[in-house]
C-alpha positions as protocol buffer text, in pm:
chain_id: "A"
residue {
  index: 1
  type: UNK
  ca { x: 3068 y: 275 z: 467 }
}
residue {
  index: 2
  type: UNK
  ca { x: 3350 y: 513 z: 375 }
}
residue {
  index: 3
  type: UNK
  ca { x: 3129 y: 669 z: 106 }
}
residue {
  index: 4
  type: UNK
  ca { x: 2856 y: 730 z: 364 }
}
residue {
  index: 5
  type: UNK
  ca { x: 3106 y: 894 z: 599 }
}
residue {
  index: 6
  type: UNK
  ca { x: 3236 y: 1114 z: 317 }
}
residue {
  index: 7
  type: UNK
  ca { x: 2876 y: 1210 z: 232 }
}
residue {
  index: 8
  type: UNK
  ca { x: 2809 y: 1312 z: 594 }
}
residue {
  index: 9
  type: UNK
  ca { x: 3129 y: 1521 z: 603 }
}
residue {
  index: 10
  type: UNK
  ca { x: 3037 y: 1691 z: 274 }
}
residue {
  index: 11
  type: UNK
  ca { x: 2688 y: 1769 z: 407 }
}
residue {
  index: 12
  type: UNK
  ca { x: 2824 y: 1918 z: 732 }
}
residue {
  index: 13
  type: UNK
  ca { x: 3081 y: 2127 z: 544 }
}
residue {
  index: 14
  type: UNK
  ca { x: 2812 y: 2250 z: 306 }
}
residue {
  index: 15
  type: UNK
  ca { x: 2587 y: 2355 z: 593 }
}
residue {
  index: 16
  type: UNK
  ca { x: 2875 y: 2535 z: 766 }
}
residue {
  index: 17
  type: UNK
  ca { x: 2953 y: 2724 z: 445 }
}
residue {
  index: 18
  type: UNK
  ca { x: 2588 y: 2827 z: 399 }
}
residue {
  index: 19
  type: UNK
  ca { x: 2556 y: 2938 z: 763 }
}
residue {
  index: 20
  type: UNK
  ca { x: 2889 y: 3120 z: 754 }
}
residue {
  index: 21
  type: UNK
  ca { x: 2794 y: 3296 z: 429 }
}
residue {
  index: 22
  type: UNK
  ca { x: 2455 y: 3405 z: 567 }
}
residue {
  index: 23
  type: UNK
  ca { x: 2623 y: 3528 z: 888 }
}
residue {
  index: 24
  type: UNK
  ca { x: 2887 y: 3720 z: 687 }
}
residue {
  index: 25
  type: UNK
  ca { x: 2616 y: 3881 z: 474 }
}
residue {
  index: 26
  type: UNK
  ca { x: 2416 y: 3989 z: 782 }
}
residue {
  index: 27
  type: UNK
  ca { x: 2722 y: 4132 z: 958 }
}
residue {
  index: 28
  type: UNK
  ca { x: 2877 y: 4305 z: 656 }
}
residue {
  index: 29
  type: UNK
  ca { x: 2559 y: 4495 z: 554 }
}
């Protein structure tokens, strides 16, 4: 159960990093 929770957290963090990177790229130009 703890491993599943850790996997969900890792997935959310990964998505946030990808979205943040894409947003930074679009804003920086």
